Structure formats: structure tokens, C-alpha cells
C-alpha positions in Angstrom: 129.5 123.0 77.2 132.4 125.5 77.5 130.4 127.3 80.2 129.7 124.0 82.0 133.4 123.0 81.9 134.4 126.4 83.4 131.8 125.9 86.1 133.1 122.4 86.9 136.7 123.6 87.0 135.8 126.3 89.5 134.0 123.9 91.9 135.5 123.2 95.3 136.3 119.8 96.7 134.1 120.3 99.8 130.9 118.3 100.5 127.7 119.6 99.2 124.7 119.2 96.8 124.6 119.9 93.1 121.6 120.8 90.9 121.5 120.1 87.2 119.2 122.4 85.0 118.0 121.8 81.5 117.4 124.2 78.6 114.1 125.4 80.1 116.0 126.2 83.4 114.1 123.3 85.1 115.9 121.2 87.8 116.3 117.7 86.3 118.6 116.1 88.9 119.8 116.9 92.5 122.7 114.9 94.0 124.9 114.9 97.0 128.7 114.6 97.0 131.5 114.2 99.4 133.7 116.0 96.9 131.7 118.3 94.6 134.4 118.8 92.0 135.1 115.1 91.5 131.4 114.0 91.5 130.1 116.7 89.1 133.1 116.2 86.8 132.3 112.5 86.4 129.1 113.3 84.5 131.1 115.1 81.8 134.2 112.9 81.7 132.6 109.5 81.3 133.1 107.9 77.9 130.6 105.2 78.5 127.7 105.3 81.0 126.5 102.3 83.0 122.9 103.3 82.3 121.2 104.6 79.2 119.2 107.1 81.4 122.4 108.5 82.9 123.7 109.2 79.4 120.4 110.9 78.6 120.6 113.0 81.7 124.1 114.1 80.9 123.1 115.2 77.4 120.3 117.5 78.9 122.5 119.3 81.4 122.8 123.0 80.5 123.6 124.6 83.8 124.9 123.5 87.2 124.4 125.1 90.7 126.0 123.9 93.9 125.5 124.4 97.6 128.4 123.7 100.0 127.8 122.2 103.4 130.0 121.1 106.3 129.7 117.3 106.1 128.5 114.6 103.7 125.6 113.8 106.1 124.5 117.4 105.9 124.6 117.1 102.1 122.5 114.0 102.2 119.9 115.6 104.4 119.7 118.7 102.3 119.5 116.6 99.1 116.5 114.8 100.6 114.7 118.0 101.4 115.3 119.6 98.0 114.3 116.4 96.1 111.0 116.3 97.9 110.4 120.0 97.2 111.3 120.0 93.5 110.8 116.3 92.5 113.3 116.3 89.7 112.7 114.0 86.7 115.8 111.8 87.2 115.9 111.5 91.0 114.7 108.5 92.9 111.4 109.2 94.6 110.9 108.0 98.1 107.2 107.3 98.9 105.9 110.5 100.5 105.5 110.3 104.2 102.2 112.1 103.9 100.7 108.8 102.9 101.6 107.4 106.4 99.7 108.4 109.6 101.5 110.0 112.5 100.6 110.5 116.2 100.6 114.1 117.2 100.7 115.6 120.8 99.3 119.1 120.4 101.2 122.2 121.5 98.4 123.5 123.8 97.4 123.7 127.4 96.5 120.2 128.6 97.7 118.6 125.3 95.5 116.2 123.3 96.7 113.3 121.3 95.5 113.1 117.7 96.3 111.4 114.4 97.5 113.3 111.3 99.1 112.7 107.9 100.8 116.1 107.8 103.9 116.9 109.9 103.9 120.7 110.5 106.4 123.1 112.2 103.8 124.2 114.8 105.5 123.2 118.0 103.6 120.0 118.4 105.4 116.7 118.9 105.0 114.0 116.1 105.7 110.3 116.4 105.8 107.9 113.5 105.2 107.3 110.8 103.1 104.2 111.4 102.2 101.5 108.8 98.4 102.0 109.2 95.7 104.2 110.7 94.2 101.2 112.5 97.4 100.8 114.5 97.6 104.5 115.3 94.0 104.6 116.6 94.6 101.5 118.8 97.7 103.2 120.3 95.9 106.5 120.9 92.9 104.7 122.5 95.3 102.9 124.8 97.1 106.0 125.8 94.0 108.1 126.5 92.4 105.3 128.6 95.5 104.4 130.6 97.1 107.8 131.2 93.8 109.8 131.5 94.5 112.1 128.5 91.6 114.3 127.5 90.0 114.1 124.1 87.4 116.9 124.4 87.6 119.9 122.1 87.7 122.6 124.9 90.2 125.4 124.6 91.8 125.3 128.0 93.7 128.5 128.0 94.2 130.2 131.4 91.6 132.9 130.7 89.0 130.2 129.9 90.0 127.9 132.6 88.2 129.1 135.8 85.5 126.9 137.1 82.1 127.5 135.6 83.3 129.1 132.4 83.4 125.8 130.4 80.7 123.2 129.9 81.7 119.9 131.5 82.8 117.4 128.8 80.7 114.2 128.4 83.9 112.2 128.9 84.0 113.5 132.5 80.6 112.1 133.3 81.3 108.7 131.9 84.6 108.4 133.7 87.0 108.7 130.8 88.4 112.1 131.9 89.4 113.3 135.4 88.0 116.8 134.7 90.7 119.0 133.2 88.0 121.4 132.1 86.8 121.6 135.8 90.2 122.5 137.2 90.4 119.1 139.0 93.8 118.3 137.4 96.8 120.6 137.8 99.0 121.5 134.8 102.0 119.8 136.5 100.1 116.6 137.0 98.8 116.6 133.5 102.3 117.4 132.2 103.6 114.3 133.9 101.0 112.2 132.1 102.1 113.7 128.7 105.7 113.1 129.6 104.9 109.4 130.3 103.0 109.2 127.0 106.0 110.7 125.1 108.3 108.1 126.7 105.9 105.3 125.6 105.8 106.6 122.1 109.6 106.8 122.0 109.8 103.2 123.1 110.9 103.9 126.7 108.3 101.6 128.3 110.7 100.3 131.0 111.3 103.8 132.3 107.6 104.6 132.6 106.9 101.2 134.3 109.7 101.9 136.8 108.2 105.3 137.6 104.7 103.9 137.9 105.8 101.1 140.3 107.6 103.7 142.4 104.4 105.8 142.6 102.3 102.7 143.4 104.6 101.9 146.3 104.6 105.4 147.6 100.8 105.5 147.5 100.5 102.2 149.2 102.9 103.3 152.0 100.7 106.3 152.6 97.6 104.0 152.7 96.2 105.6 149.5 95.0 102.2 148.3 92.6 103.5 145.7 95.4 105.6 144.1 97.8 102.6 144.3 95.2 100.4 142.6 95.0 103.0 139.8 98.8 102.8 139.3 98.7 99.0 139.3 96.0 99.0 136.6 98.2 101.2 134.4 101.2 99.0 135.0 99.3 95.9 133.9 98.0 97.6 130.8 101.4 98.9 129.9 103.0 95.5 130.4 100.4 94.0 128.1 101.1 96.7 125.6 104.8 96.0 125.8 104.3 92.3 125.3 102.6 92.9 122.0 105.8 94.3 120.6 108.1 91.8 118.8 110.8 91.0 121.4 114.0 90.2 119.6 116.7 90.5 122.3 116.9 91.6 125.9 120.5 92.8 125.4 119.9 95.2 122.4 118.9 98.7 123.3 118.0 101.7 121.0 119.2 100.6 117.6 117.9 101.4 114.1 118.0 98.6 111.5 117.9 99.0 107.7 117.8 96.4 105.0 117.0 96.4 101.3 115.4 94.2 98.6 115.3 95.2 94.9 113.7 94.3 91.6 114.4 95.9 88.2 112.5 99.2 88.8 112.0 99.5 92.6 113.9 99.2 95.8 112.1 98.3 99.1 113.9 99.4 102.2 112.7 98.2 105.6 113.4 100.3 108.7 113.0 98.9 112.3 113.3 100.9 115.5 114.4 98.6 118.4 114.2 99.9 121.9 114.7 97.8 125.1 115.0 94.7 122.9 111.6 95.1 121.2 110.6 96.3 117.7 109.0 99.6 118.6 108.4 100.8 115.0 108.5 99.3 111.5 108.3 101.2 108.2 108.7 100.3 104.5 110.3 102.9 102.3 109.6 102.3 98.6 112.0 103.8 96.1 111.5 104.1 92.3 114.8 103.9 90.6 115.6 106.5 88.0 119.3 106.2 87.0 122.1 103.7 87.9 121.6 104.0 91.7 123.4 101.4 93.8 122.0 99.7 96.9 124.4 101.8 98.9 123.0 105.1 97.5 119.4 104.0 98.0 119.9 102.9 101.6 121.7 106.2 102.3 118.7 108.2 101.1 116.4 106.1 103.3 118.7 106.7 106.3 118.6 110.5 105.6 114.8 110.4 105.4 114.5 108.6 108.7 117.0 110.9 110.4 114.9 113.9 109.4 111.7 112.6 110.7 112.8 110.5 113.7 111.3 111.7 116.9 113.9 109.9 119.0 117.7 109.9 119.1 119.5 107.3 117.0 122.5 105.7 118.8 123.4 102.9 116.6 122.7 101.9 113.0 122.6 98.2 112.0 122.9 97.8 108.2 123.7 94.9 105.8 126.7 96.4 104.1 129.2 99.3 104.3 128.1 102.8 103.3 130.2 105.8 102.3 128.6 108.2 104.8 130.7 109.2 107.8 128.2 109.2 110.7 128.6 110.3 114.3 126.4 107.3 115.3 127.9 103.8 115.7 127.5 101.7 112.5 127.4 97.9 112.7 127.4 95.4 109.9 126.8 92.1 111.8 127.8 88.7 110.4 126.4 86.6 113.2 124.6 86.8 116.5 121.5 88.7 117.7 122.2 91.8 115.5 122.5 89.6 112.4 119.0 88.2 113.4 117.7 91.7 113.4 119.0 92.2 109.8 117.4 88.9 108.8 114.0 90.0 110.3 114.2 93.3 108.4 115.2 91.6 105.1 112.3 89.2 105.5 109.9 92.1 105.9 111.3 93.8 102.8 111.2 90.6 100.8 107.6 89.8 101.6 106.5 93.4 101.0 108.1 93.1 97.5 106.5 89.8 96.8 103.1 91.0 97.9 103.5 94.1 95.6 104.3 91.8 92.7 101.3 89.6 93.5 99.0 92.7 93.5 100.5 93.9 90.2 99.7 90.5 88.6 96.1 90.7 89.8 95.7 94.4 88.8 97.6 94.3 85.5 98.8 90.8 84.4 100.2 92.1 81.1 102.4 94.7 82.9 103.7 92.0 85.3 104.6 89.6 82.4 106.4 92.3 80.5 108.4 93.2 83.7 109.5 89.6 84.2 110.4 89.2 80.5 112.3 92.5 80.6 114.3 91.2 83.6 115.2 87.9 81.8 116.2 89.9 78.7 118.5 92.1 80.7 120.0 89.3 82.9 120.7 87.0 79.9 121.7 89.8 77.5 119.1 88.9 75.0 118.4 91.0 71.9 114.6 90.6 72.2 111.9 89.8 74.8 111.8 86.0 75.4 108.1 85.6 74.9 108.6 82.0 73.7 111.1 79.9 75.6 111.8 76.1 75.5 113.8 73.9 77.8 115.3 70.4 77.3 116.3 67.7 79.7 117.5 64.1 79.2 116.6 61.1 81.3 117.8 57.5 81.5 118.5 54.7 84.0 122.0 53.3 83.5 121.7 53.9 79.8 118.4 52.0 79.6 115.4 53.5 77.9 117.0 57.0 77.2 114.4 59.7 76.7 114.3 63.5 76.5 111.7 66.2 77.2 111.0 69.6 75.9 108.8 72.1 77.8 107.5 75.3 76.4 106.8 78.5 78.2 105.0 81.5 76.6 104.8 84.9 78.3 106.6 83.3 81.3 104.0 80.6 81.9 103.8 76.9 80.9 102.2 76.1 77.6 101.6 72.4 78.5 99.8 71.5 75.2 103.1 72.2 73.4 105.3 70.0 75.7 107.0 67.1 73.7 108.5 63.7 74.7 111.4 62.2 72.7 112.6 58.6 72.5 116.3 58.6 71.8 116.8 56.7 68.5 120.5 57.2 67.4 122.3 57.0 70.7 123.4 53.7 72.5 124.2 53.8 76.2 124.2 56.7 78.7 125.5 59.6 76.5 123.7 62.8 77.5 125.7 65.0 75.1 124.8 63.0 72.0 121.2 62.6 73.2 120.9 66.4 73.6 122.4 66.9 70.1 119.8 64.5 68.6 116.6 65.9 70.3 117.6 69.6 69.6 118.2 68.7 65.9 114.9 66.7 65.6 112.9 69.4 67.4 113.9 72.4 65.3 114.2 70.5 62.0 110.5 69.7 62.4 109.6 73.2 63.4 111.4 74.5 60.3 109.7 72.0 58.0 106.3 72.8 59.5 107.1 76.6 59.3 106.1 77.1 62.9 107.3 79.8 65.3 110.9 79.5 66.7 111.5 80.3 70.3 113.5 83.4 71.3 115.4 81.4 74.0 116.4 77.8 74.4 117.5 76.5 77.8 119.4 73.3 78.4 119.6 71.4 81.6 123.3 70.8 82.0 126.7 72.5 81.5 129.2 73.2 78.8 128.8 69.7 77.3 125.1 69.9 76.7 125.5 73.5 75.4 128.2 72.4 72.9 126.0 69.5 71.7 123.0 71.8 71.1 125.2 74.3 69.3 126.2 71.6 66.8 122.6 70.9 65.9 121.6 74.5 65.7 124.6 75.2 63.4 123.5 72.3 61.1 120.1 73.9 60.9 121.6 77.4 60.3 119.9 78.7 63.5 122.9 80.0 65.4 122.4 83.7 65.9 118.7 83.5 65.2 117.8 81.8 68.5 119.5 82.5 71.8 120.7 79.4 73.7 122.0 78.9 77.3 122.6 76.0 79.7 122.0 76.0 83.4 124.2 73.7 85.6 122.5 72.4 88.7 125.3 72.6 91.3 125.7 76.3 91.5 123.0 77.4 89.2 125.5 79.0 86.8 124.4 80.0 83.3 126.7 79.2 80.3 126.6 81.1 77.0 128.0 80.0 73.6 131.6 81.1 73.2 132.0 82.2 76.8 134.2 80.1 79.0 133.1 81.8 82.2 129.5 81.2 83.5 127.1 83.9 84.6 125.9 83.8 88.2 122.4 85.4 88.5 121.2 86.7 91.8 119.6 83.8 93.6 116.5 85.9 94.3 116.2 87.1 90.8 112.9 86.5 88.9 115.0 85.4 85.9 116.6 82.6 87.8 113.2 81.6 89.3 111.7 81.2 85.8 114.7 79.3 84.5 114.7 77.0 87.5 110.9 76.4 87.0 111.4 75.5 83.4 114.4 73.2 84.2 112.4 71.4 87.0 109.3 71.1 84.8 111.4 69.6 82.0 113.0 67.1 84.5 109.5 66.2 85.8 108.1 65.7 82.4 111.0 63.6 81.2 111.1 61.4 84.3 107.4 60.8 83.9 107.8 59.6 80.4 110.9 57.5 81.3 109.0 55.8 84.2 106.1 54.9 81.9 108.5 53.3 79.4 110.3 51.3 82.0 106.9 50.0 83.4 105.8 49.1 79.9 109.1 47.3 79.2 108.9 45.4 82.5 105.3 44.4 81.8 106.2 43.2 78.3 109.1 41.1 79.6 107.2 39.4 82.6 103.4 39.8 82.9 102.5 39.8 79.2 103.9 36.3 78.9 101.3 34.8 81.2 98.9 32.7 79.2 95.2 33.3 80.1 95.8 36.9 81.4 94.7 39.7 79.2 95.4 43.5 79.0 92.4 44.4 81.1 93.5 42.1 84.0 97.1 43.4 83.8 95.8 46.9 84.0 93.8 46.0 87.2 96.8 44.4 88.8 99.2 47.3 88.1 96.6 49.9 89.3 96.1 48.0 92.5 99.7 46.8 93.3 101.9 49.3 91.3 104.9 47.0 90.6 105.6 43.5 89.3 107.9 42.9 92.2 104.9 43.4 94.6 102.7 41.1 92.5 105.3 38.3 92.8 105.0 38.3 96.6 101.2 38.0 96.8 99.2 35.0 97.8 96.2 33.7 95.9 93.8 35.2 98.4 95.3 38.6 98.0 95.2 38.4 94.2 91.7 37.0 94.2 90.2 40.3 95.7 91.2 42.1 92.5 91.0 39.7 89.6 89.0 36.7 90.9 90.0 33.2 92.0 90.7 31.5 88.6 93.0 34.3 87.3 94.6 34.7 90.7 95.7 31.0 90.6 97.2 31.5 87.1 99.2 34.5 88.1 100.4 32.9 91.4 101.4 29.6 89.7 103.3 31.5 87.0 105.5 33.3 89.4 105.9 30.4 91.8 106.7 27.8 89.1 103.8 25.7 90.2 102.2 24.0 87.2 99.5 22.1 89.2 
């Protein structure tokens, strides 16, 4: 540690990257810093780390090496390269670009267009990455067909190029190639085609269309109608190709959009390239979290990755929040307008990608998905154990009449409907939710203790501080405080209240924890309302219909099934009642409600 301290003291305050080594001289972490001395020192000066893994990392550091650079952006780019090369244990891992397909324009005479998963330093031009091979193949087929790009395997070097030295490619005979191998196309003409293809792949469709329209007019003016028709065919195809892009704004040109969605273990960063108002490229960057990385740190790493692999210049960045990087490009954090809509589109892509990944995880490994959700609830609600068994309570009454309560049970994050329970309030008179909550909580867990059944790890109450205080009274009487965690969720702002804490907790509205809690609250409310409605109907029936002499339970059931309410039955004529219960009984019911004793 003395050697480490001396190394840290000797560090400069310039931007750069730092590498931490363990006892075996293995790189375990690579980071970038705006100020090397301050950043590296923070790992050895912290009394308490935000994250257990960060504390573990600090304990394993035996040696530090640094590399100084000119700017923080240079540091970020260098960090990205070194992390991919060494793959240190504690660094976040961006999904390797080799898993994505690229479009490659070969560095050769009369260049071909191919697809690849490897970006090499071979002088070729690479465009992408693209989300799927299918899309890449469609684009390449479009470009070859409409710009007359060769796809034969001939080596068209100058010494092989004279007529007669090469076999004519099949594509020439079927009209897909204009005969590069036969010398029918000049290198300059073919170079213009490749230049147009590059512009299309870079998103500059407007420029290519403008040039093609100019050439079409020139050919027409020279009475070269066949050539003009060829240009017109290309223009139509290119306009159709452009229309397939997602047009977002006619006033936004050449911007790059980043947004982020996160769960407990991963971050999902969506990147959109917008040129001439259309989404030209979309990419998802998946990041596995390792330490206590913030959203800012994660999105900066994604920006560095895109900067290194982008085949076109980046003029403006549109991002959802401020970052610490000082960039030469314009950075916009929109709050409204068309650029804000771009952020919303990007966030929606990231959100649905995350949801789809979670869905696939559930199908592939249900147990792993359940554990992840329960771990998230445990972390968000500061619970000592995984809440495998949770119960939620809700009260229901109508102006104090027929007060009831409901308890729903979730096990492993899913409803256990056979264990749901209804409660008729026995000791409370009038609309008193607090006393009702105190009664049902006491009755529920007194019985569980008597029957020696399993207690839940978490109790959730629908309500605020009042309901929580009432439940605490009952749990204290049963000597269960400290043995079972209890929280309350208030409807208005979805804040979570804890025992002994005056200030509520606000969970992220997109959190899985809040989603499960809301589901339990809504299920308890539904279950309670259902029970309350049945009681009210039964009470209404007892007070009105059951007093009709000559009408039995079976007839009453038929009436209620057909007409739903007593109020409706009162308004019916004999003919309408007769269809359900017959003429004689229809007259009895009608006469009873119309005071007609004939």
C-alpha cells in the first residue's frame, strides 16, 4: 500500500487512463479520468464505497499504471480500445461489434460490396453496424441492382484487364452487370457509382438524387433518352428506398441520438443516426454493469464506441442528460420540440428492447428471472431477505356500510390465488380505515401463528402513514415487528412509507419493484371490491326481494342473473318479467313493487 500511495502522489492532474493490476499482475480494471491524480486517489481515500464490488476491487489493487493523453475524449476512446483488448474483470462490457453485420466496400479495382462481421484495417470502407444480416443483404441487393455494381469474383487488376483475358461473368449475360470484366466500363465511371453508393450508405440520399436528376436532364437534352430513362429508374428506386426510412423531421440534419434504459444488472443504450430528417441507422448497445457505474458513465462509453466505429462525421449529439465530456461537437439536451421527440423515439426503442430481453429470459430460465425481480425488490425496499412470500391488504366500504378487507398473496412474484382471503370487519363501526386495517392485520397473523403456518417476508398496505401505523400496532401485539417487513404505498404519488421513517421513498416509476407492488395493490383492491359488491347485493336482496311471498331462492337467482339490479326489476312490466320467470310469478313480483294487491 505504501508503494501505491507513492505512485498516487506522483500522478499528474492531466487527462488519461489508469490500469489497476492485482497480485498476479493481471489487469482487473481500466478507467478514464479528466484528472488522473484525483480520480485514482478516490479509490484509496474512500471510507465507505457505494458498491460492494467497488470495495472488493479496491482491496485487490496491487499496482497502478497510467497513460496521459491530451483530452478527456481521447482518454475515453483509449479506454474503450483497451477494455475490448484486455476485457478486465471489473469493467463494463459493451456487446462486441463483431456480433453485428457491416457493409464493406472492398479496396480493389472496380470495388465490390460485401457483408462482414469483422472490421479490418485493410483500406476498405465499412458502414454500420446494422441490426441484422437480413437488412444488410436487402441494402446490398438494392445498391448492386440500381447502381450497376459488380458482384463477380474476378480480379480486375490492370494486368488482367485487357479484353479476352478474363471469362465473361454470368451477371453480364443476364443484364445485372454492364461488363466491367470486358472493359465496357471506365474506372472513372465506376468510381462515380461507388461514390454514389458511399453517399447513400452515409445517409446522403438527397445529394445522390440531386446529381442523378441533373444527369437525367443532361441526357434528355442530348436526346439520349435510353440513358435518361436509366437515370429515372434509379431515381424512383432511390426515392422508394428513402421513403422506407423513418422520417422524423424535415428540419433536422445529421444528428446522433443516444438514450438509455436500465435494470439492476444491465444498461440498454439506443443509438440513432438521423440524416436529412430520417433515421438512417439504429443500433442497440447492451452493457453489463460491473461496479457502481452511473447512467452518465455508461452513455459516455457508448458514445466513445460509436465515435470509433462511425463511418460518417458527427455534427451534433442529442442526449437525455448532461455528460462530463467536453466535446467539439454540439451537444443538445432537448426539453421539447422535434429533438425531444427524437429522444422519446430512442428511449422507446431501448425500453422495448429491455422488455423483450426480460420476456425471453422468463421463457428461457423462469427461475433466474424470478430471482432477479425479487433481488430488485429486496434492494429497492432495503429488505434483509428475498421477499419470496408477500401479502397485501386493502379495505373497502361504501359510506361506512358493509366494511370489508382483502388480503392477496404473491409467491415468487406471482399471485397465489388459492391463498387470497376476504375479511368482514367485526369490531369497527362506520368508515374507519385505520381501525379496520388494525383489525384485519391482527386477525390474519394471529391465525397464522396459531396454525403455525409460514409468515410472509413482506407485508404491503394500500394507504399511507395511517394504515402503516395501524398495522404496526397489530404486529407489535403479536410480537412480529422486526420479524416481518412492512411498508405502505400511497396512491397519489406512489410513495412508499417505512416504519419509523417520516419521509417516503420514491421508487423509479419504471422499476420492476414498483410494478409488482402496484400489481399487488390493484389485485387486493379488485378482490376487496368484488367481495364488498357481493355483500351489498345480498343485503339489498334480503331487504327487498326476499320479502316477496311466493317467490323462492331459485326465482330470485334467475331475476338477478337476467336483470342485475333490484332497481331494474322494479321498472319492469309483467310481459318483460314473464319471459324469465313465467306469468304467475311475474304478476306477484310486479304487484309487490307497484303496491297492487289485486
